[in-house]
N, C-alpha and C positions, 0 to 999 in steps of 0.2 A: 530789655530787651525779650523778649518771649523766645522761652524754653522751647526747644522739639519738643520733652515728655508732656506739656502745657500747651499743645496744638492738639484740641478734637474737633474733627470733620462734623458738619450737620449729617445726615441722613441723604443726603442726594451727593455730599459728595462723598462721602463715603460707598456709597453705592456706582459710582462713579471711580474711584480707587479700586473697590472690587475687581470691576470690569476690568479693566487692563490690563491684569496680565494672564485672564483667560484669552480676549484678544489677539495678545501676543501670541499666546500657546497655537491658538486657531489660526495665526498666520504664518507663523511658523511651519507649522502641517502642511497645510497648503504648499506651500515653499517646495518644503523637502519634498513632497508627493509627488509635486509637477518635476522635480528635476529629474525624481527618479525611473518614472512615468517616460518620461521623454527618452532617458537613456534604455528603457525597455518596459514598452508599453504591457506587456506580460507581468509588470511585477506585481506581489503578493506583499509584500512587506508594509506599506502604505498605499492602500488601497486609497482615491478620488473619493470625494464627499457623496458623487453623486455614485458612483458604487455601493459605499456603504450606505447611502439611502435606500435604493434599490433591493440589496440584499433584505434591510431591517423591513422595506415595503411587502416581501415576499412573508416574510416572517410573522408580520403582524397582520395581513390580510388573506392569505393562503393556506387552506387547509393542506395540511401533508396528507400525499397519496397514499401511505401506507397505515398509518393511524388516523386519519381522519380528523385528524384536533388539528387547530392553530397555535401553532410550536410557543411563538412568543409568552401568548395569553395563558395557554398551557404549562408552559414553564416558571413563567410569573406566578399562578394560583398556586402552584406544589409548593415554590421556594417561598413564598408568603406565608401559606398553610406550617408552614415547619418554625418560620422564624414567629409565626404569631404565638404557636404554643409554647415554643419554647421562652420568649419574654412573657407568656403568662405566667407561666410556673417558678421563672426565677423572681417575677417581681414578687409573687403572694409568698414565697421564701423569705426572702429580702424582706420582709415586712418581718415575720413572725419571728426569724430568728434576730432582723436586726434590731428591733424592739429588747427582745428578750438579753440576747447581748450588752445592749446599750441601758438600761432599765437594771438589771439585776446582777448585781456584782458574784454572787455566789456563780450564775450560767457564765459570765463573763472569764470567771479564772478557770474554770471548768476545758472550755470551750475553743474559749478566744483563738488560743495558741492553734489548738486542730484544725480552726477555719484559717488562719492566718499562714498556715502551712500549705494547705490544700489551694489557698489562694495562688501560689506562686509555681506550681507544677503547670509547666506547659498540656493545656489541655489534648493538641495534637500528640502527644509522646503516647495519649493513653487512649487513642482512634483506633488500636488494635484489640484491644483489650475490652472497647464497648463494641465489638463487630461481634467480638467471641460470648461475650453475655447477651446482648440484645436484640444480636443475628443481624441483617442487612438491611434490613425492615425500615422503617421511618422513626421506631424509637431510639436507634443508636445515634442517627440523626440531628432528631430532639436533645437526645441528651449530651450529646456533645455542647453543644451554644449552653446549654444549662450550668452543666459543669463547670465550661467554662467564663461566664460570666457573674453565676450566684455570688461563689465566695466574694470574686471583690466589692460585689453590690453589696452583701453582707457585712465587708469590712467598713465599706463610706457610712453606711445607714448607722451601724454600729455606734462607732467611732461620732459620728454627730448627734447623736439621741445622747452617750454619755456626755458629753460638753455641754449640754442642756444648762443652764446657770440653775445652782442648786437651789436657789434662792425659790426660786418658784414650785419644786418640790416638796419644801419646809411648807410652803403658804399653801400651797392643796391640802397637804397631811394635817396642817393644822385645823381646816375647815372640813377634817373628817374623810378626806379620800383615802382608798384605801389601794391598795398595788394595780387593781383593775382599772377602779379609776384614772390613777395617774397615767396609766398607759392609755386610754380611752382618749381621756380629756386635756391630756396636756401633752405628749410625747406624739402621740400619730399625727395630730393636726400638723405640727412644726415638722414633723418630720418628712409628711408628704411632698412637699416640694424637693426637697435633697434626693428625696428618692426620683423622680423624675428625673432631676440633672443626673444621678447615677444610671438613668435608664438610658439616657442622652447619650451619656461615655460610654456605655455599654454598646450601642447599638455598629461602630465599626469593627472590634473584634468578634462579634453576633454574626456577622454578614462574613469576614474572616471565614471564622468554624462552618458554616452553612454552606459554603464554597466549599471548602474543603472535604466536607463530607459529601455532598453529592457530587464531589470528581471521581471519588472512590468507587462510592457503591449506590449507583440513583439510575433511572431508566426516564427522568424527568427532572427539569430544573432549571435556573440558571446555571448555575455550575455544571452540574454535567453536559451542557450544552455547549458551553465555550470548551470544555476540553473533549469532548466529542468531537469538534469540529477543526481542532489543534492541530490533529496530525494530516490535514489536508490545506494546513498555512491557511486559514479561510479567516484572514484579517477582516474583509470587510462586514463578518459576520461577530469575531470577537469585539470589536472594539467598540458596535452599537453595544453589546451587551451588558461590557463594561460602563460603558456611558447611560445606559438605561437602570442598569444595578446603581448605579452613585445616585439618579435623580428619583429614583425610589428610596434609597438612604437619608436623600434631603428630604424629601414630603413627609417620611416618616418624622424625622427631627424635629420638623416644622410643626407635625400635630403634636407631638410633646410639649414644646413650646409653649404652643396656642392654648392646650390646657391647663396647662402650669397657668399662664398669665390669667385665664377665666376664670378657673378654682379657685388659684391660690394669690391674686392680685395684690395684696398685702408683703409679699415674699418676693415682688418681682418689682416695686418701686424704683431700686436703686437703677432697673438696667430700661425703663422706658424712656 
């Protein structure tokens, strides 16, 4: 008798199973929207797919009469720029601190508790502090993302480095490797796939922090646009923007997966 835990669907079967809940959600939304619009044609809570498509088309193709910009692309570029800078800072910081904390016991003993403490502080709680320190410009939005995801990434990467087999370290030192060579030739190559995993896991929180910051203090951005139109109950704009953000997040995650598989195939053999 085959146990349920031992049933592994193939690639096509897995794709089909994954599509079923999405299809059911779409069908359920269409039914609910049709029912509400039959009772009230002016209903704004559940706009039809046609209304959302029209609103999204206008945002994606028509220039705003006030700014002259095409709003969807202006918002997307602004948000991706903030997100990209923050992820780059968080990645570089995680590499440096992760290696230091993971490899050097003295640094781990001195700063490990501090990093662990910072990682459990809700970043949204210090958003007013960031606005006071960095102002309402781009720096505060970027720093919110950096502070929100970096400590968690550092903890993850440092724990991975610290757990590397000691036999590797001993053999490398026996062959004459010093601390610098141990870091560059032994720890860093093995750490990089884990760093990409940590970055992928941080994408969700990073988007949350970005949207939160843009909603409070911004004049362009995906989060800014969503919270701007909510006062008009413009769900025909809000829902497509949410779907667009989700698509961007999925594409970034897929790009990181692709990079990991191409650059570090030895670390992804079990998932292929």
